[in-house]
N, CA, C and O atoms as a GROMACS GRO file, in nm:
protein
  580
    1UNK      N    1  17.596  -5.618   1.086
    1UNK     CA    2  17.735  -5.600   1.121
    1UNK      C    3  17.818  -5.566   0.997
    1UNK      O    4  17.903  -5.476   1.001
    2UNK      N    5  17.793  -5.638   0.887
    2UNK     CA    6  17.871  -5.613   0.766
    2UNK      C    7  17.838  -5.474   0.710
    2UNK      O    8  17.927  -5.404   0.661
    3UNK      N    9  17.713  -5.434   0.718
    3UNK     CA   10  17.671  -5.305   0.667
    3UNK      C   11  17.733  -5.188   0.744
    3UNK      O   12  17.748  -5.079   0.689
    4UNK      N   13  17.768  -5.210   0.867
    4UNK     CA   14  17.825  -5.102   0.947
    4UNK      C   15  17.975  -5.091   0.929
    4UNK      O   16  18.033  -4.986   0.957
    5UNK      N   17  18.039  -5.197   0.882
    5UNK     CA   18  18.183  -5.195   0.866
    5UNK      C   19  18.218  -5.123   0.736
    5UNK      O   20  18.202  -5.180   0.628
    6UNK      N   21  18.264  -5.001   0.744
    6UNK     CA   22  18.294  -4.920   0.626
    6UNK      C   23  18.411  -4.977   0.546
    6UNK      O   24  18.411  -4.968   0.423
    7UNK      N   25  18.508  -5.035   0.611
    7UNK     CA   26  18.623  -5.092   0.540
    7UNK      C   27  18.579  -5.212   0.457
    7UNK      O   28  18.634  -5.236   0.349
    8UNK      N   29  18.482  -5.289   0.506
    8UNK     CA   30  18.434  -5.404   0.431
    8UNK      C   31  18.363  -5.358   0.303
    8UNK      O   32  18.380  -5.418   0.197
    9UNK      N   33  18.284  -5.252   0.314
    9UNK     CA   34  18.218  -5.197   0.196
    9UNK      C   35  18.321  -5.151   0.093
    9UNK      O   36  18.307  -5.180  -0.026
   10UNK      N   37  18.424  -5.080   0.138
   10UNK     CA   38  18.528  -5.034   0.046
   10UNK      C   39  18.600  -5.151  -0.019
   10UNK      O   40  18.632  -5.146  -0.138
   11UNK      N   41  18.625  -5.256   0.056
   11UNK     CA   42  18.693  -5.374   0.002
   11UNK      C   43  18.608  -5.438  -0.109
   11UNK      O   44  18.660  -5.472  -0.215
   12UNK      N   45  18.479  -5.454  -0.083
   12UNK     CA   46  18.390  -5.513  -0.184
   12UNK      C   47  18.384  -5.424  -0.308
   12UNK      O   48  18.390  -5.474  -0.420
   13UNK      N   49  18.374  -5.294  -0.288
   13UNK     CA   50  18.369  -5.202  -0.402
   13UNK      C   51  18.498  -5.211  -0.483
   13UNK      O   52  18.493  -5.218  -0.606
   14UNK      N   53  18.612  -5.210  -0.416
   14UNK     CA   54  18.740  -5.218  -0.488
   14UNK      C   55  18.753  -5.352  -0.560
   14UNK      O   56  18.800  -5.357  -0.674
   15UNK      N   57  18.711  -5.461  -0.496
   15UNK     CA   58  18.725  -5.594  -0.557
   15UNK      C   59  18.639  -5.605  -0.683
   15UNK      O   60  18.688  -5.645  -0.789
   16UNK      N   61  18.511  -5.570  -0.671
   16UNK     CA   62  18.422  -5.581  -0.786
   16UNK      C   63  18.449  -5.473  -0.890
   16UNK      O   64  18.434  -5.498  -1.010
   17UNK      N   65  18.488  -5.354  -0.847
   17UNK     CA   66  18.519  -5.247  -0.940
   17UNK      C   67  18.639  -5.279  -1.026
   17UNK      O   68  18.638  -5.252  -1.147
   18UNK      N   69  18.745  -5.337  -0.967
   18UNK     CA   70  18.863  -5.374  -1.044
   18UNK      C   71  18.833  -5.490  -1.137
   18UNK      O   72  18.884  -5.495  -1.249
   19UNK      N   73  18.752  -5.584  -1.093
   19UNK     CA   74  18.718  -5.698  -1.177
   19UNK      C   75  18.642  -5.652  -1.301
   19UNK      O   76  18.670  -5.699  -1.411
   20UNK      N   77  18.545  -5.562  -1.284
   20UNK     CA   78  18.467  -5.513  -1.398
   20UNK      C   79  18.554  -5.433  -1.494
   20UNK      O   80  18.537  -5.444  -1.615
   21UNK      N   81  18.648  -5.353  -1.443
   21UNK     CA   82  18.735  -5.276  -1.530
   21UNK      C   83  18.825  -5.366  -1.612
   21UNK      O   84  18.848  -5.340  -1.730
   22UNK      N   85  18.878  -5.473  -1.551
   22UNK     CA   86  18.967  -5.563  -1.625
   22UNK      C   87  18.891  -5.640  -1.732
   22UNK      O   88  18.945  -5.667  -1.839
   23UNK      N   89  18.764  -5.674  -1.705
   23UNK     CA   90  18.683  -5.743  -1.805
   23UNK      C   91  18.655  -5.652  -1.924
   23UNK      O   92  18.656  -5.697  -2.038
   24UNK      N   93  18.630  -5.524  -1.897
   24UNK     CA   94  18.601  -5.430  -2.004
   24UNK      C   95  18.724  -5.409  -2.092
   24UNK      O   96  18.712  -5.398  -2.214
   25UNK      N   97  18.841  -5.404  -2.032
   25UNK     CA   98  18.963  -5.381  -2.107
   25UNK      C   99  18.997  -5.500  -2.195
   25UNK      O  100  19.057  -5.482  -2.301
   26UNK      N  101  18.960  -5.621  -2.156
   26UNK     CA  102  18.994  -5.740  -2.232
   26UNK      C  103  18.892  -5.769  -2.341
   26UNK      O  104  18.921  -5.849  -2.431
   27UNK      N  105  18.775  -5.708  -2.337
   27UNK     CA  106  18.672  -5.733  -2.435
   27UNK      C  107  18.701  -5.652  -2.561
   27UNK      O  108  18.703  -5.529  -2.558
   28UNK      N  109  18.722  -5.722  -2.671
   28UNK     CA  110  18.746  -5.658  -2.800
   28UNK      C  111  18.640  -5.711  -2.895
   28UNK      O  112  18.622  -5.833  -2.907
   29UNK      N  113  18.571  -5.621  -2.962
   29UNK     CA  114  18.469  -5.664  -3.057
   29UNK      C  115  18.512  -5.627  -3.198
   29UNK      O  116  18.569  -5.520  -3.222
   30UNK      N  117  18.484  -5.715  -3.290
   30UNK     CA  118  18.513  -5.692  -3.430
   30UNK      C  119  18.383  -5.694  -3.507
   30UNK      O  120  18.291  -5.768  -3.474
   31UNK      N  121  18.376  -5.612  -3.610
   31UNK     CA  122  18.258  -5.615  -3.696
   31UNK      C  123  18.265  -5.740  -3.783
   31UNK      O  124  18.366  -5.764  -3.849
   32UNK      N  125  18.159  -5.818  -3.782
   32UNK     CA  126  18.161  -5.938  -3.866
   32UNK      C  127  18.148  -5.900  -4.012
   32UNK      O  128  18.067  -5.815  -4.048
   33UNK      N  129  18.226  -5.963  -4.095
   33UNK     CA  130  18.213  -5.940  -4.238
   33UNK      C  131  18.219  -6.074  -4.310
   33UNK      O  132  18.301  -6.160  -4.278
   34UNK      N  133  18.132  -6.090  -4.406
   34UNK     CA  134  18.132  -6.207  -4.491
   34UNK      C  135  18.125  -6.161  -4.635
   34UNK      O  136  18.101  -6.043  -4.662
   35UNK      N  137  18.146  -6.251  -4.727
   35UNK     CA  138  18.143  -6.218  -4.868
   35UNK      C  139  18.000  -6.184  -4.911
   35UNK      O  140  17.905  -6.249  -4.867
   36UNK      N  141  17.985  -6.084  -4.996
   36UNK     CA  142  17.854  -6.041  -5.041
   36UNK      C  143  17.780  -6.153  -5.111
   36UNK      O  144  17.659  -6.169  -5.094
   37UNK      N  145  17.850  -6.232  -5.190
   37UNK     CA  146  17.786  -6.339  -5.267
   37UNK      C  147  17.739  -6.455  -5.179
   37UNK      O  148  17.654  -6.533  -5.220
   38UNK      N  149  17.794  -6.466  -5.060
   38UNK     CA  150  17.753  -6.576  -4.972
   38UNK      C  151  17.616  -6.552  -4.909
   38UNK      O  152  17.550  -6.646  -4.865
   39UNK      N  153  17.571  -6.425  -4.906
   39UNK     CA  154  17.436  -6.394  -4.857
   39UNK      C  155  17.339  -6.416  -4.972
   39UNK      O  156  17.358  -6.365  -5.082
   40UNK      N  157  17.235  -6.491  -4.945
   40UNK     CA  158  17.138  -6.522  -5.048
   40UNK      C  159  17.028  -6.416  -5.047
   40UNK      O  160  16.932  -6.427  -4.972
   41UNK      N  161  17.043  -6.312  -5.131
   41UNK     CA  162  16.944  -6.207  -5.140
   41UNK      C  163  16.830  -6.251  -5.229
   41UNK      O  164  16.851  -6.312  -5.334
   42UNK      N  165  16.709  -6.219  -5.187
   42UNK     CA  166  16.592  -6.248  -5.269
   42UNK      C  167  16.574  -6.134  -5.370
   42UNK      O  168  16.637  -6.029  -5.360
   43UNK      N  169  16.487  -6.157  -5.466
   43UNK     CA  170  16.461  -6.054  -5.567
   43UNK      C  171  16.398  -5.932  -5.502
   43UNK      O  172  16.428  -5.819  -5.541
   44UNK      N  173  16.310  -5.952  -5.404
   44UNK     CA  174  16.247  -5.840  -5.333
   44UNK      C  175  16.352  -5.756  -5.261
   44UNK      O  176  16.347  -5.633  -5.266
   45UNK      N  177  16.446  -5.823  -5.194
   45UNK     CA  178  16.549  -5.749  -5.121
   45UNK      C  179  16.636  -5.668  -5.216
   45UNK      O  180  16.671  -5.554  -5.186
   46UNK      N  181  16.671  -5.726  -5.330
   46UNK     CA  182  16.752  -5.654  -5.427
   46UNK      C  183  16.676  -5.534  -5.484
   46UNK      O  184  16.734  -5.427  -5.500
   47UNK      N  185  16.548  -5.551  -5.514
   47UNK     CA  186  16.469  -5.439  -5.565
   47UNK      C  187  16.454  -5.330  -5.460
   47UNK      O  188  16.462  -5.211  -5.491
   48UNK      N  189  16.433  -5.370  -5.334
   48UNK     CA  190  16.420  -5.275  -5.224
   48UNK      C  191  16.549  -5.195  -5.208
   48UNK      O  192  16.546  -5.072  -5.198
   49UNK      N  193  16.663  -5.264  -5.207
   49UNK     CA  194  16.792  -5.196  -5.192
   49UNK      C  195  16.822  -5.106  -5.312
   49UNK      O  196  16.875  -4.996  -5.295
   50UNK      N  197  16.789  -5.152  -5.432
   50UNK     CA  198  16.811  -5.071  -5.551
   50UNK      C  199  16.732  -4.942  -5.544
   50UNK      O  200  16.783  -4.835  -5.577
   51UNK      N  201  16.607  -4.951  -5.500
   51UNK     CA  202  16.522  -4.832  -5.487
   51UNK      C  203  16.580  -4.736  -5.383
   51UNK      O  204  16.583  -4.615  -5.406
   52UNK      N  205  16.628  -4.788  -5.270
   52UNK     CA  206  16.687  -4.703  -5.167
   52UNK      C  207  16.816  -4.638  -5.215
   52UNK      O  208  16.843  -4.522  -5.185
   53UNK      N  209  16.897  -4.713  -5.290
   53UNK     CA  210  17.023  -4.658  -5.341
   53UNK      C  211  16.995  -4.547  -5.441
   53UNK      O  212  17.059  -4.442  -5.436
   54UNK      N  213  16.901  -4.569  -5.531
   54UNK     CA  214  16.868  -4.467  -5.630
   54UNK      C  215  16.814  -4.340  -5.563
   54UNK      O  216  16.849  -4.229  -5.603
   55UNK      N  217  16.731  -4.356  -5.461
   55UNK     CA  218  16.678  -4.238  -5.392
   55UNK      C  219  16.789  -4.166  -5.316
   55UNK      O  220  16.787  -4.043  -5.305
   56UNK      N  221  16.885  -4.240  -5.264
   56UNK     CA  222  16.996  -4.178  -5.190
   56UNK      C  223  17.090  -4.104  -5.285
   56UNK      O  224  17.133  -3.992  -5.257
   57UNK      N  225  17.123  -4.168  -5.397
   57UNK     CA  226  17.215  -4.107  -5.493
   57UNK      C  227  17.152  -3.985  -5.560
   57UNK      O  228  17.218  -3.883  -5.577
   58UNK      N  229  17.025  -3.996  -5.598
   58UNK     CA  230  16.956  -3.887  -5.666
   58UNK      C  231  16.902  -3.781  -5.570
   58UNK      O  232  16.849  -3.679  -5.612
   59UNK      N  233  16.916  -3.807  -5.440
   59UNK     CA  234  16.879  -3.712  -5.335
   59UNK      C  235  16.731  -3.676  -5.339
   59UNK      O  236  16.696  -3.559  -5.328
   60UNK      N  237  16.644  -3.776  -5.354
   60UNK     CA  238  16.501  -3.754  -5.344
   60UNK      C  239  16.443  -3.849  -5.241
   60UNK      O  240  16.494  -3.958  -5.218
   61UNK      N  241  16.334  -3.805  -5.181
   61UNK     CA  242  16.271  -3.883  -5.075
   61UNK      C  243  16.192  -3.997  -5.138
   61UNK      O  244  16.110  -3.976  -5.227
   62UNK      N  245  16.217  -4.118  -5.089
   62UNK     CA  246  16.151  -4.234  -5.146
   62UNK      C  247  16.004  -4.240  -5.105
   62UNK      O  248  15.963  -4.184  -5.003
   63UNK      N  249  15.927  -4.309  -5.185
   63UNK     CA  250  15.785  -4.324  -5.158
   63UNK      C  251  15.764  -4.451  -5.075
   63UNK      O  252  15.803  -4.560  -5.115
   64UNK      N  253  15.704  -4.433  -4.959
   64UNK     CA  254  15.682  -4.546  -4.869
   64UNK      C  255  15.588  -4.647  -4.933
   64UNK      O  256  15.606  -4.768  -4.917
   65UNK      N  257  15.489  -4.598  -5.005
   65UNK     CA  258  15.394  -4.689  -5.068
   65UNK      C  259  15.461  -4.778  -5.172
   65UNK      O  260  15.431  -4.897  -5.181
   66UNK      N  261  15.554  -4.721  -5.251
   66UNK     CA  262  15.626  -4.801  -5.349
   66UNK      C  263  15.714  -4.905  -5.282
   66UNK      O  264  15.724  -5.018  -5.329
   67UNK      N  265  15.780  -4.866  -5.172
   67UNK     CA  266  15.863  -4.962  -5.098
   67UNK      C  267  15.778  -5.072  -5.037
   67UNK      O  268  15.818  -5.189  -5.038
   68UNK      N  269  15.662  -5.036  -4.984
   68UNK     CA  270  15.572  -5.137  -4.928
   68UNK      C  271  15.521  -5.230  -5.038
   68UNK      O  272  15.502  -5.350  -5.014
   69UNK      N  273  15.498  -5.176  -5.158
   69UNK     CA  274  15.455  -5.261  -5.269
   69UNK      C  275  15.563  -5.359  -5.311
   69UNK      O  276  15.533  -5.468  -5.358
   70UNK      N  277  15.688  -5.321  -5.294
   70UNK     CA  278  15.798  -5.413  -5.324
   70UNK      C  279  15.799  -5.527  -5.222
   70UNK      O  280  15.815  -5.643  -5.258
   71UNK      N  281  15.782  -5.493  -5.095
   71UNK     CA  282  15.788  -5.594  -4.989
   71UNK      C  283  15.666  -5.685  -4.993
   71UNK      O  284  15.679  -5.808  -4.992
   72UNK      N  285  15.547  -5.625  -4.999
   72UNK     CA  286  15.422  -5.703  -4.998
   72UNK      C  287  15.337  -5.659  -5.117
   72UNK      O  288  15.265  -5.559  -5.108
   73UNK      N  289  15.343  -5.732  -5.228
   73UNK     CA  290  15.265  -5.691  -5.346
   73UNK      C  291  15.114  -5.695  -5.322
   73UNK      O  292  15.042  -5.609  -5.372
   74UNK      N  293  15.066  -5.794  -5.247
   74UNK     CA  294  14.923  -5.802  -5.217
   74UNK      C  295  14.904  -5.803  -5.066
   74UNK      O  296  14.975  -5.874  -4.994
   75UNK      N  297  14.811  -5.724  -5.018
   75UNK     CA  298  14.788  -5.709  -4.874
   75UNK      C  299  14.723  -5.834  -4.815
   75UNK      O  300  14.636  -5.896  -4.876
   76UNK      N  301  14.770  -5.870  -4.695
   76UNK     CA  302  14.712  -5.984  -4.623
   76UNK      C  303  14.648  -5.939  -4.492
   76UNK      O  304  14.621  -6.022  -4.405
   77UNK      N  305  14.624  -5.811  -4.479
   77UNK     CA  306  14.568  -5.756  -4.356
   77UNK      C  307  14.665  -5.656  -4.296
   77UNK      O  308  14.787  -5.674  -4.306
   78UNK      N  309  14.613  -5.553  -4.235
   78UNK     CA  310  14.697  -5.444  -4.186
   78UNK      C  311  14.800  -5.490  -4.084
   78UNK      O  312  14.918  -5.456  -4.096
   79UNK      N  313  14.759  -5.567  -3.985
   79UNK     CA  314  14.850  -5.613  -3.881
   79UNK      C  315  14.954  -5.710  -3.936
   79UNK      O  316  15.072  -5.701  -3.903
   80UNK      N  317  14.910  -5.801  -4.020
   80UNK     CA  318  15.000  -5.899  -4.080
   80UNK      C  319  15.101  -5.831  -4.172
   80UNK      O  320  15.218  -5.869  -4.175
   81UNK      N  321  15.056  -5.733  -4.248
   81UNK     CA  322  15.146  -5.658  -4.336
   81UNK      C  323  15.255  -5.588  -4.256
   81UNK      O  324  15.371  -5.586  -4.296
   82UNK      N  325  15.217  -5.530  -4.143
   82UNK     CA  326  15.314  -5.460  -4.059
   82UNK      C  327  15.420  -5.557  -4.006
   82UNK      O  328  15.538  -5.524  -4.004
   83UNK      N  329  15.378  -5.676  -3.964
   83UNK     CA  330  15.474  -5.776  -3.916
   83UNK      C  331  15.568  -5.822  -4.026
   83UNK      O  332  15.688  -5.838  -4.004
   84UNK      N  333  15.513  -5.844  -4.144
   84UNK     CA  334  15.596  -5.888  -4.257
   84UNK      C  335  15.699  -5.779  -4.292
   84UNK      O  336  15.815  -5.810  -4.316
   85UNK      N  337  15.656  -5.653  -4.295
   85UNK     CA  338  15.748  -5.542  -4.326
   85UNK      C  339  15.858  -5.533  -4.221
   85UNK      O  340  15.975  -5.519  -4.256
   86UNK      N  341  15.822  -5.540  -4.093
   86UNK     CA  342  15.922  -5.529  -3.987
   86UNK      C  343  16.022  -5.644  -3.994
   86UNK      O  344  16.142  -5.622  -3.978
   87UNK      N  345  15.975  -5.765  -4.016
   87UNK     CA  346  16.066  -5.879  -4.027
   87UNK      C  347  16.154  -5.869  -4.151
   87UNK      O  348  16.271  -5.908  -4.148
   88UNK      N  349  16.099  -5.817  -4.259
   88UNK     CA  350  16.176  -5.798  -4.381
   88UNK      C  351  16.292  -5.701  -4.357
   88UNK      O  352  16.405  -5.728  -4.396
   89UNK      N  353  16.263  -5.588  -4.293
   89UNK     CA  354  16.366  -5.487  -4.265
   89UNK      C  355  16.470  -5.542  -4.167
   89UNK      O  356  16.589  -5.518  -4.185
   90UNK      N  357  16.426  -5.614  -4.064
   90UNK     CA  358  16.520  -5.672  -3.968
   90UNK      C  359  16.613  -5.772  -4.036
   90UNK      O  360  16.734  -5.771  -4.013
   91UNK      N  361  16.557  -5.856  -4.120
   91UNK     CA  362  16.636  -5.956  -4.191
   91UNK      C  363  16.737  -5.890  -4.284
   91UNK      O  364  16.853  -5.930  -4.289
   92UNK      N  365  16.693  -5.788  -4.356
   92UNK     CA  366  16.781  -5.719  -4.448
   92UNK      C  367  16.890  -5.643  -4.372
   92UNK      O  368  17.005  -5.641  -4.416
   93UNK      N  369  16.856  -5.581  -4.262
   93UNK     CA  370  16.957  -5.512  -4.180
   93UNK      C  371  17.060  -5.610  -4.125
   93UNK      O  372  17.178  -5.578  -4.117
   94UNK      N  373  17.016  -5.730  -4.088
   94UNK     CA  374  17.110  -5.831  -4.039
   94UNK      C  375  17.206  -5.873  -4.148
   94UNK      O  376  17.326  -5.887  -4.124
   95UNK      N  377  17.156  -5.894  -4.268
   95UNK     CA  378  17.243  -5.931  -4.380
   95UNK      C  379  17.344  -5.820  -4.409
   95UNK      O  380  17.462  -5.848  -4.432
   96UNK      N  381  17.298  -5.696  -4.408
   96UNK     CA  382  17.389  -5.584  -4.433
   96UNK      C  383  17.492  -5.570  -4.322
   96UNK      O  384  17.606  -5.532  -4.348
   97UNK      N  385  17.452  -5.600  -4.200
   97UNK     CA  386  17.547  -5.596  -4.088
   97UNK      C  387  17.654  -5.704  -4.104
   97UNK      O  388  17.772  -5.678  -4.080
   98UNK      N  389  17.614  -5.823  -4.145
   98UNK     CA  390  17.710  -5.930  -4.163
   98UNK      C  391  17.807  -5.904  -4.278
   98UNK      O  392  17.922  -5.946  -4.274
   99UNK      N  393  17.760  -5.835  -4.381
   99UNK     CA  394  17.846  -5.809  -4.496
   99UNK      C  395  17.934  -5.686  -4.474
   99UNK      O  396  18.055  -5.693  -4.496
  100UNK      N  397  17.874  -5.576  -4.432
  100UNK     CA  398  17.947  -5.449  -4.424
  100UNK      C  399  17.984  -5.405  -4.283
  100UNK      O  400  18.067  -5.316  -4.266
  101UNK      N  401  17.923  -5.466  -4.181
  101UNK     CA  402  17.954  -5.428  -4.044
  101UNK      C  403  17.883  -5.303  -3.998
  101UNK      O  404  17.922  -5.244  -3.896
  102UNK      N  405  17.780  -5.258  -4.070
  102UNK     CA  406  17.702  -5.140  -4.033
  102UNK      C  407  17.578  -5.189  -3.961
  102UNK      O  408  17.498  -5.264  -4.017
  103UNK      N  409  17.559  -5.146  -3.836
  103UNK     CA  410  17.451  -5.199  -3.753
  103UNK      C  411  17.312  -5.164  -3.806
  103UNK      O  412  17.229  -5.253  -3.820
  104UNK      N  413  17.286  -5.040  -3.836
  104UNK     CA  414  17.156  -4.997  -3.887
  104UNK      C  415  17.174  -4.947  -4.029
  104UNK      O  416  17.184  -4.826  -4.052
  105UNK      N  417  17.178  -5.037  -4.124
  105UNK     CA  418  17.196  -4.999  -4.263
  105UNK      C  419  17.075  -4.930  -4.321
  105UNK      O  420  17.086  -4.837  -4.400
  106UNK      N  421  16.957  -4.977  -4.280
  106UNK     CA  422  16.831  -4.918  -4.325
  106UNK      C  423  16.762  -4.860  -4.202
  106UNK      O  424  16.733  -4.931  -4.106
  107UNK      N  425  16.736  -4.731  -4.207
  107UNK     CA  426  16.676  -4.661  -4.094
  107UNK      C  427  16.536  -4.616  -4.133
  107UNK      O  428  16.516  -4.566  -4.244
  108UNK      N  429  16.440  -4.634  -4.044
  108UNK     CA  430  16.303  -4.590  -4.067
  108UNK      C  431  16.279  -4.464  -3.985
  108UNK      O  432  16.295  -4.465  -3.863
  109UNK      N  433  16.240  -4.357  -4.052
  109UNK     CA  434  16.217  -4.228  -3.986
  109UNK      C  435  16.076  -4.178  -4.014
  109UNK      O  436  16.014  -4.216  -4.113
  110UNK      N  437  16.028  -4.093  -3.926
  110UNK     CA  438  15.897  -4.032  -3.945
  110UNK      C  439  15.907  -3.908  -4.032
  110UNK      O  440  16.007  -3.836  -4.028
  111UNK      N  441  15.804  -3.882  -4.111
  111UNK     CA  442  15.801  -3.762  -4.194
  111UNK      C  443  15.789  -3.639  -4.104
  111UNK      O  444  15.734  -3.647  -3.994
  112UNK      N  445  15.838  -3.527  -4.151
  112UNK     CA  446  15.833  -3.404  -4.072
  112UNK      C  447  15.690  -3.356  -4.052
  112UNK      O  448  15.655  -3.309  -3.943
  113UNK      N  449  15.606  -3.368  -4.155
  113UNK     CA  450  15.469  -3.319  -4.143
  113UNK      C  451  15.378  -3.416  -4.068
  113UNK      O  452  15.279  -3.374  -4.008
  114UNK      N  453  15.409  -3.547  -4.070
  114UNK     CA  454  15.326  -3.646  -4.000
  114UNK      C  455  15.416  -3.758  -3.950
  114UNK      O  456  15.464  -3.839  -4.029
  115UNK      N  457  15.440  -3.763  -3.820
  115UNK     CA  458  15.532  -3.861  -3.761
  115UNK      C  459  15.482  -4.004  -3.775
  115UNK      O  460  15.561  -4.098  -3.767
  116UNK      N  461  15.353  -4.022  -3.795
  116UNK     CA  462  15.299  -4.157  -3.810
  116UNK      C  463  15.340  -4.220  -3.941
  116UNK      O  464  15.355  -4.342  -3.950
  117UNK      N  465  15.357  -4.138  -4.044
  117UNK     CA  466  15.401  -4.188  -4.174
  117UNK      C  467  15.552  -4.202  -4.173
  117UNK      O  468  15.623  -4.115  -4.123
  118UNK      N  469  15.602  -4.310  -4.227
  118UNK     CA  470  15.745  -4.341  -4.221
  118UNK      C  471  15.806  -4.341  -4.360
  118UNK      O  472  15.738  -4.359  -4.460
  119UNK      N  473  15.936  -4.320  -4.362
  119UNK     CA  474  16.014  -4.339  -4.484
  119UNK      C  475  16.146  -4.404  -4.446
  119UNK      O  476  16.184  -4.403  -4.329
  120UNK      N  477  16.214  -4.461  -4.543
  120UNK     CA  478  16.335  -4.537  -4.518
  120UNK      C  479  16.456  -4.466  -4.577
  120UNK      O  480  16.447  -4.407  -4.685
  121UNK      N  481  16.567  -4.472  -4.506
  121UNK     CA  482  16.693  -4.416  -4.552
  121UNK      C  483  16.801  -4.522  -4.547
  121UNK      O  484  16.801  -4.608  -4.460
  122UNK      N  485  16.891  -4.515  -4.641
  122UNK     CA  486  17.007  -4.602  -4.644
  122UNK      C  487  17.123  -4.527  -4.582
  122UNK      O  488  17.144  -4.409  -4.613
  123UNK      N  489  17.198  -4.591  -4.495
  123UNK     CA  490  17.309  -4.527  -4.427
  123UNK      C  491  17.418  -4.488  -4.528
  123UNK      O  492  17.447  -4.563  -4.621
  124UNK      N  493  17.477  -4.370  -4.509
  124UNK     CA  494  17.583  -4.322  -4.598
  124UNK      C  495  17.704  -4.415  -4.600
  124UNK      O  496  17.773  -4.427  -4.701
  125UNK      N  497  17.728  -4.481  -4.488
  125UNK     CA  498  17.842  -4.573  -4.478
  125UNK      C  499  17.831  -4.686  -4.581
  125UNK      O  500  17.931  -4.730  -4.636
  126UNK      N  501  17.710  -4.734  -4.605
  126UNK     CA  502  17.690  -4.840  -4.703
  126UNK      C  503  17.723  -4.792  -4.844
  126UNK      O  504  17.782  -4.866  -4.923
  127UNK      N  505  17.685  -4.670  -4.876
  127UNK     CA  506  17.718  -4.614  -5.007
  127UNK      C  507  17.869  -4.602  -5.022
  127UNK      O  508  17.925  -4.634  -5.126
  128UNK      N  509  17.935  -4.556  -4.916
  128UNK     CA  510  18.081  -4.542  -4.920
  128UNK      C  511  18.151  -4.677  -4.932
  128UNK      O  512  18.258  -4.686  -4.992
  129UNK      N  513  18.092  -4.781  -4.876
  129UNK     CA  514  18.153  -4.914  -4.883
  129UNK      C  515  18.126  -4.986  -5.015
  129UNK      O  516  18.177  -5.095  -5.037
  130UNK      N  517  18.046  -4.926  -5.102
  130UNK     CA  518  18.027  -4.981  -5.236
  130UNK      C  519  17.910  -5.076  -5.251
  130UNK      O  520  17.918  -5.172  -5.327
  131UNK      N  521  17.802  -5.052  -5.180
  131UNK     CA  522  17.686  -5.140  -5.192
  131UNK      C  523  17.623  -5.131  -5.330
  131UNK      O  524  17.566  -5.229  -5.379
  132UNK      N  525  17.632  -5.014  -5.394
  132UNK     CA  526  17.569  -4.996  -5.525
  132UNK      C  527  17.630  -5.090  -5.629
  132UNK      O  528  17.557  -5.151  -5.707
  133UNK      N  529  17.761  -5.102  -5.630
  133UNK     CA  530  17.826  -5.191  -5.726
  133UNK      C  531  17.796  -5.337  -5.695
  133UNK      O  532  17.779  -5.418  -5.786
  134UNK      N  533  17.790  -5.371  -5.567
  134UNK     CA  534  17.758  -5.509  -5.528
  134UNK      C  535  17.616  -5.546  -5.570
  134UNK      O  536  17.593  -5.656  -5.621
  135UNK      N  537  17.522  -5.456  -5.548
  135UNK     CA  538  17.382  -5.483  -5.585
  135UNK      C  539  17.368  -5.495  -5.737
  135UNK      O  540  17.299  -5.584  -5.785
  136UNK      N  541  17.434  -5.406  -5.812
  136UNK     CA  542  17.428  -5.414  -5.959
  136UNK      C  543  17.485  -5.545  -6.009
  136UNK      O  544  17.428  -5.608  -6.098
  137UNK      N  545  17.596  -5.586  -5.952
  137UNK     CA  546  17.659  -5.711  -5.994
  137UNK      C  547  17.569  -5.830  -5.962
  137UNK      O  548  17.555  -5.921  -6.044
  138UNK      N  549  17.509  -5.830  -5.844
  138UNK     CA  550  17.421  -5.939  -5.803
  138UNK      C  551  17.294  -5.943  -5.889
  138UNK      O  552  17.247  -6.051  -5.926
  139UNK      N  553  17.237  -5.826  -5.919
  139UNK     CA  554  17.117  -5.820  -6.002
  139UNK      C  555  17.147  -5.871  -6.143
  139UNK      O  556  17.066  -5.944  -6.200
  140UNK      N  557  17.262  -5.833  -6.199
  140UNK     CA  558  17.299  -5.882  -6.332
  140UNK      C  559  17.323  -6.032  -6.331
  140UNK      O  560  17.290  -6.102  -6.428
  141UNK      N  561  17.379  -6.081  -6.223
  141UNK     CA  562  17.404  -6.226  -6.210
  141UNK      C  563  17.271  -6.301  -6.205
  141UNK      O  564  17.260  -6.408  -6.265
  142UNK      N  565  17.171  -6.248  -6.135
  142UNK     CA  566  17.040  -6.313  -6.129
  142UNK      C  567  16.970  -6.311  -6.265
  142UNK      O  568  16.899  -6.405  -6.300
  143UNK      N  569  16.989  -6.203  -6.341
  143UNK     CA  570  16.929  -6.195  -6.474
  143UNK      C  571  16.989  -6.298  -6.569
  143UNK      O  572  16.919  -6.353  -6.654
  144UNK      N  573  17.119  -6.325  -6.554
  144UNK     CA  574  17.184  -6.423  -6.640
  144UNK      C  575  17.145  -6.566  -6.606
  144UNK      O  576  17.143  -6.653  -6.693
  145UNK      N  577  17.112  -6.589  -6.479
  145UNK     CA  578  17.074  -6.725  -6.438
  145UNK      C  579  16.936  -6.754  -6.477
  145UNK      O  580  16.886  -6.864  -6.450
   0.00000   0.00000   0.00000
């Protein structure tokens, strides 16, 4: 009976449609930002970011093997290494998101000649927001400690 009543269908559509539109209009999202020094970067993360920044500024393609050597100096098995690398990148992207508000600060892309091989890029927005000066300051601070 309800399915045959066309006015009832229109009423339900109007009721739920207006409710969803009002919820969307009231939802405001802000990019979270925290102080750079409040994030506890490890030495590996700082070296990884420094290498990505240098490759971005000098406009050369980074070596995946060198980046992997920074993350995992000694191999613990192919599958385990892959998990450690993925978790490392996720953790670092989360820290960069909390500091700068950029969702994908580090992007992993496939090479043009072989899609299975990957390389990493740093988002231009991070360079514009001054990540290079923050990393240099943090690295110098760690050297002094």
